[in-house]
C-alpha positions in Angstrom: 35.8 -3.2 0.7 35.2 -0.6 3.4 35.0 -0.8 6.8 31.2 -1.0 7.1 31.3 -4.1 4.0 32.8 -6.5 6.3 32.6 -10.2 5.2 30.1 -12.1 7.7 27.4 -9.6 8.1 23.8 -11.7 7.6 22.1 -11.1 4.4 18.8 -8.9 4.5 16.7 -11.9 3.5 18.1 -14.2 6.0 17.4 -11.7 8.7 13.8 -11.1 7.8 13.1 -14.8 7.6 14.6 -15.1 10.9 12.4 -12.4 12.3 9.3 -14.0 10.7 10.1 -17.5 11.8 10.0 -16.1 15.2 7.2 -13.9 15.4 3.5 -15.4 16.2 0.3 -13.0 15.8 -0.9 -11.7 18.9 -3.8 -13.9 20.4 -6.1 -11.3 22.1 -9.5 -10.8 20.1 -12.1 -8.3 20.4 -15.1 -7.0 18.8 -15.4 -3.8 17.0 -18.3 -1.9 15.4 -18.2 -1.4 11.4 -17.5 2.2 11.9 -14.1 1.4 14.1 -12.9 -1.6 12.0 -10.9 0.4 9.5 -7.0 -0.7 9.4 -8.1 -3.9 11.7 -7.4 -7.2 10.9 -9.7 -10.0 11.1 -9.3 -12.7 13.5 -11.8 -15.2 11.6 -13.5 -15.7 8.4 -16.6 -13.2 7.8 -19.4 -15.1 6.4 -22.5 -13.5 4.5 -25.3 -13.5 6.6 -27.7 -12.5 3.7 -28.0 -12.9 0.0 -27.1 -9.8 -1.9 -29.1 -8.9 -3.7 -31.8 -10.4 -1.4 -34.6 -10.6 -3.8 -34.4 -10.6 -7.7 -34.2 -6.9 -9.1 -34.2 -5.1 -12.3 -31.0 -4.1 -13.9 -32.3 -1.7 -16.0 -35.3 1.1 -16.0 -38.1 -0.6 -18.4 -40.7 -3.3 -18.1 -41.0 -6.5 -16.0 -42.5 -9.3 -18.2 -43.3 -12.8 -18.5 -41.0 -13.5 -21.7 -43.6 -16.1 -23.1 -46.1 -13.3 -23.0 -44.5 -11.9 -26.1 -44.7 -15.4 -28.1 -48.1 -14.4 -29.5 -47.9 -10.5 -29.4 -45.7 -7.5 -29.1 -48.1 -5.3 -26.9 -48.8 -5.7 -23.3 -51.0 -4.0 -20.9 -49.5 -1.9 -18.1 -50.5 -3.3 -14.7 -48.6 -1.4 -12.2 -45.4 -0.3 -11.3 -42.5 -1.4 -9.0 -40.0 1.3 -7.5 -36.9 0.4 -5.6 -38.2 -0.1 -2.1 -41.8 0.3 -3.1 -42.2 -3.3 -4.8 -45.4 -4.0 -6.8 -47.9 -6.0 -4.5 -50.9 -6.5 -6.4 -52.0 -9.2 -9.2 -51.2 -9.0 -12.7 -52.5 -11.6 -15.4 -51.1 -12.9 -18.3 -50.8 -10.4 -21.2 -49.6 -7.6 -18.8 -46.4 -6.2 -17.8 -45.1 -4.1 -14.8 -43.3 -0.7 -15.0 -39.9 -1.3 -13.1 -37.2 0.9 -11.9 -33.5 -0.2 -11.6 -32.9 -2.2 -8.3 -36.5 -2.7 -7.7 -38.0 -6.2 -6.7 -39.1 -8.2 -9.9 -43.2 -9.1 -9.3 -43.9 -12.2 -8.8 -44.0 -14.6 -12.0 -41.7 -12.1 -14.1 -38.7 -13.3 -15.5 -37.4 -10.7 -17.8 -37.0 -6.8 -18.3 -37.0 -5.0 -21.5 -35.4 -1.6 -21.3 -37.6 1.3 -21.8 -35.6 2.2 -25.0 -36.8 -0.7 -26.4 -40.4 0.0 -26.0 -43.2 2.1 -27.1 -45.8 3.5 -24.7 -49.5 4.8 -25.9 -51.2 5.1 -22.5 -51.5 1.7 -20.9 -50.6 0.0 -24.1 -46.8 -1.0 -24.1 -45.5 -2.4 -27.5 -42.1 -4.2 -27.3 -39.6 -3.7 -30.2 -37.6 -6.6 -29.2 -38.4 -10.2 -27.8 -36.0 -10.9 -24.6 -34.8 -14.0 -23.3 -36.0 -15.1 -19.8 -33.5 -13.7 -17.3 -32.6 -10.7 -19.6 -31.8 -7.7 -17.4 -32.4 -9.6 -13.8 -30.1 -9.8 -11.3 -31.3 -12.9 -9.5 -30.9 -13.7 -5.4 -27.5 -14.0 -4.3 -26.2 -12.7 -7.7 -23.3 -10.8 -5.7 -22.9 -12.9 -2.6 -24.7 -15.7 -1.2 -25.8 -16.5 2.1 -23.0 -18.3 4.2 -20.2 -17.1 1.6 -16.8 -16.3 3.0 -16.6 -12.8 2.0 -13.7 -11.7 3.9 -11.0 -14.3 5.0 -9.3 -14.4 8.2 -6.2 -12.4 8.6 -7.6 -9.3 6.3 -6.9 -6.1 7.1 -9.7 -4.1 6.5 -9.7 -1.2 4.1 -12.0 1.2 2.2 -12.6 -1.7 -0.3 -13.9 -3.9 2.8 -16.1 -1.5 4.6 -18.7 -1.0 1.8 -18.8 -4.7 1.3 -19.6 -5.5 5.2 -22.0 -2.7 5.3 -23.9 -4.1 2.4 -24.3 -7.1 4.2 -25.9 -5.6 7.6 -22.5 -6.6 9.5 -22.6 -4.2 12.5 -19.7 -5.6 14.6 -16.4 -7.9 13.6 -13.8 -10.0 15.6 -10.5 -8.5 15.2 -7.1 -9.3 16.4 -5.5 -7.0 18.8 -3.3 -4.1 17.7 0.1 -4.4 18.4 1.5 -1.8 20.7 4.7 -0.5 19.9 6.5 1.6 22.2 9.6 3.7 20.6 12.3 6.2 22.0 15.4 7.9 20.3 18.6 7.6 22.6 21.5 10.4 22.4 22.8 13.3 24.3 22.9 15.3 21.2 19.2 15.2 20.4 16.7 18.1 21.0 12.9 18.4 20.6 11.8 20.4 17.5 10.9 23.9 18.2 14.0 24.4 21.0 17.1 26.3 19.9 19.9 24.2 19.0 23.6 24.4 20.7 26.7 23.3 19.7 26.9 19.6 18.7 23.1 19.4 18.6 20.2 18.2 16.2 16.8 18.0 16.4 15.1 14.4 16.9 13.8 13.6 13.6 13.5 9.9 14.0 10.6 9.6 16.4 8.5 11.7 14.0 9.2 9.2 10.9 8.9 6.1 13.4 5.6 7.2 14.8 4.0 8.1 11.4 5.1 4.5 10.0 3.9 2.7 13.0 0.3 4.5 12.9 0.3 3.5 9.4 1.2 -0.2 9.9 -1.7 -0.4 12.2 -0.1 0.1 15.7 -1.1 1.5 19.0 2.2 3.8 19.8 3.8 4.7 23.0 6.2 7.8 22.5 8.7 7.3 25.4 10.5 10.6 23.8 14.3 11.3 24.1 16.3 9.0 26.4 19.8 10.5 26.9 23.1 8.1 26.7 22.8 7.3 30.5 22.5 3.5 31.3 20.1 4.0 34.0 17.5 6.1 32.0 17.7 3.4 29.2 17.1 1.0 31.6 14.2 2.8 33.0 12.6 3.0 29.4 13.5 -0.5 28.6 11.2 -1.4 31.7 8.6 0.7 30.8 8.4 -0.3 27.0 8.5 -3.9 28.4 5.8 -3.6 30.9 3.5 -1.8 28.3 4.3 -2.9 24.6 4.4 -5.9 22.3 7.5 -4.3 20.6 10.2 -1.9 21.9 11.3 0.0 19.1 14.7 2.3 19.6 16.6 4.5 17.3 20.5 5.2 17.9 22.8 3.4 20.6 23.2 -0.1 18.6 26.5 1.1 16.8 30.0 0.6 18.5 30.3 4.0 20.0 31.7 4.5 23.6 28.1 6.0 24.5 26.1 3.5 22.4 24.5 1.7 25.5 21.2 0.1 23.8 22.9 -3.2 22.6 24.6 -3.9 26.1 21.1 -3.0 27.9 19.5 -5.5 25.6 22.2 -8.2 25.9 21.9 -7.6 29.7 18.2 -8.0 30.1 17.3 -10.0 27.3 18.3 -11.8 24.2 19.9 -10.8 20.9 18.6 -12.8 17.9 21.0 -10.9 15.6 22.8 -7.5 15.3 24.5 -6.3 12.1 23.2 -7.2 8.6 24.4 -6.9 5.0 22.2 -3.7 4.4 23.2 -0.2 3.4 22.1 2.0 4.7 21.0 0.3 8.1 23.8 -2.2 8.9 23.8 -1.7 13.0 20.1 -2.9 13.2 19.5 -5.3 16.2 16.6 -7.8 16.9 15.8 -9.5 20.1 13.4 -10.2 23.0 13.1 -8.9 26.5 10.5 -11.3 28.4 7.5 -11.4 26.3 8.4 -8.0 24.3 10.0 -8.1 20.8 12.8 -5.6 20.5 14.0 -3.8 17.1 16.9 -1.5 17.3 17.4 1.2 14.6 20.4 2.5 13.6 20.3 6.1 14.6 20.8 8.2 11.0 17.4 9.3 9.6 17.4 7.1 6.6 18.9 4.0 8.1 16.1 4.3 10.8 13.4 4.9 8.2 14.9 2.0 6.0 15.1 -0.7 8.1 11.7 -0.1 10.0 10.1 -0.1 6.3 12.1 -3.1 5.0 12.4 -5.5 8.1 9.8 -4.0 11.1 6.8 -3.5 8.9 6.7 -7.2 7.6 7.2 -8.4 11.3 4.2 -5.7 12.5 2.0 -7.2 9.8 2.7 -11.1 11.3 2.2 -10.0 14.6 -1.2 -8.6 13.8 -2.2 -11.4 12.3 -2.3 -9.9 8.7 -1.8 -13.1 6.8 -2.9 -11.2 3.5 0.2 -8.7 3.9 1.9 -8.4 0.4 5.8 -6.9 0.3 6.3 -3.8 -1.6 6.4 -4.5 -5.2 9.6 -4.9 -7.3 9.7 -4.7 -10.7 12.9 -4.3 -13.6 13.8 -0.8 -14.5 16.6 0.9 -16.9 19.2 2.9 -14.8 19.3 6.6 -16.4 22.0 7.7 -14.1 25.2 6.5 -12.7 24.7 4.3 -9.2 27.6 4.0 -7.1 28.1 1.0 -4.8 30.7 -1.4 -3.6 30.0 -5.3 -3.4 29.4 -6.7 0.3 25.7 -5.6 1.2 22.6 -5.1 -0.3 21.9 -1.3 -1.3 18.7 0.4 -1.0 19.3 3.5 -2.9 16.7 6.2 -3.1 15.4 6.6 -6.9 12.9 8.3 -8.9 11.3 6.1 -11.4 9.0 7.3 -14.5 7.6 5.0 -17.5 9.0 6.5 -20.8 7.3 6.6 -24.1 7.9 2.9 -25.0 5.7 2.0 -21.7 9.3 0.9 -20.1 10.3 1.7 -16.5 13.3 4.1 -15.9 14.8 5.1 -12.8 17.3 7.9 -11.7 19.0 8.8 -8.3 18.0 11.2 -6.0 21.5 12.4 -5.7 23.2 12.1 -2.2 22.7 8.6 -0.7 23.9 9.2 2.7 22.1 8.0 5.5 21.9 11.2 6.9 20.5 13.1 3.8 16.7 12.6 4.2 15.7 15.1 1.7 16.8 12.6 -1.3 14.1 10.5 0.5 11.5 13.2 0.2 12.3 13.5 -3.6 11.9 9.5 -4.0 9.4 7.6 -5.3 10.8 4.2 -4.9 14.2 2.1 -3.6 16.7 1.0 -6.1 17.4 -2.4 -4.6 21.1 -3.4 -5.7 22.2 -6.9 -4.8 24.9 -7.6 -2.2 27.6 -8.6 -4.5 26.9 -6.3 -7.3 29.2 -3.1 -8.1 28.6 0.3 -9.5 25.8 0.7 -12.0 26.3 2.5 -15.2 23.4 4.1 -17.4 21.3 1.6 -19.5 21.8 -1.4 -16.9 19.1 -3.1 -15.6 18.3 -2.8 -12.0 15.5 -3.8 -9.6 13.3 -0.9 -8.2 10.8 -1.5 -5.0 7.6 1.2 -5.7 6.5 2.7 -2.2 3.8 1.4 -0.7 0.9 3.0 0.7 3.0 3.6 4.2 5.2 6.0 2.7 2.5 7.9 0.8 
């Protein structure tokens, strides 16, 4: 067992449960127009203000009839037409029919539609080749949605599936829960912005780009505070700014045990640490706590560790903070390992993998190779995490493993 696999670390599931037990949805609610509703979370049930369809209409191009008229004859006289948006408004008698198009309003008294392929027309004489039942090819009022139905539940995140539904109901505005405001910054004297030349011992700050991308995918309003050097006073200033402006503060780096890792110390000084260090690989030095009314999530500094902890722990937290009660965690399924996976007992491993479905319909997964917490190229190659249980050891080819498919936030 290595130095990073020390006993007593909090299991990943316990850490996540503690986070979700503490975090409550934001209370602020605002009305937004439908055009601005994409990605927002509903603050209340949305009830349908109308029936859909609002009138009985035809499901086919054909002829609207009174079905009983065909009890004594197979030929009816054409009395008019009903088009979508231009309904038939005249009088029609027994023994007559109405030409009707798909989606057009049913004439008063009609109870059935015979599709045109099942008729023969000779001027205004229409011969029917079948005898339909009442309600054939008719969409009744409220066939899709009825007035007063709950069409979208409270806590639903609006996606491209909900937008046209709301539009079809004529809903112009909806009440939504406030977006979480997330302030984030990277720490470290070794970090340099992209586009600048590197000097000895320096690296580019990649974490903020990944953090920002995921936070925006999670539905947050982001506040990028940049790179903060390893200076206690500068860090305190960043903490104060984040606390004043954001619901959540997210840092990367500075939560380990190095001489210049001040982030955890300042959190301990200004706020309260809920927990620090979890039995997770990569990502052990993850810190969670509060400063006044702001939640704090301290991510490790290594790029893969930062992204993994943000994805596994902060994503469900932000979903809960935003009131997204319909949130579903990434899907996990069983797969056959096709390569060797190196592991030691002590922590739950989230290794980067590439899954595929073999000709027999079975999921198979291979390693992306280098699993180092600084090897982000293997994250780019992956399409899943291979989730290896805390007490499990190395995995040989053909063994069963659990894989977690990337959700939409990583695509």
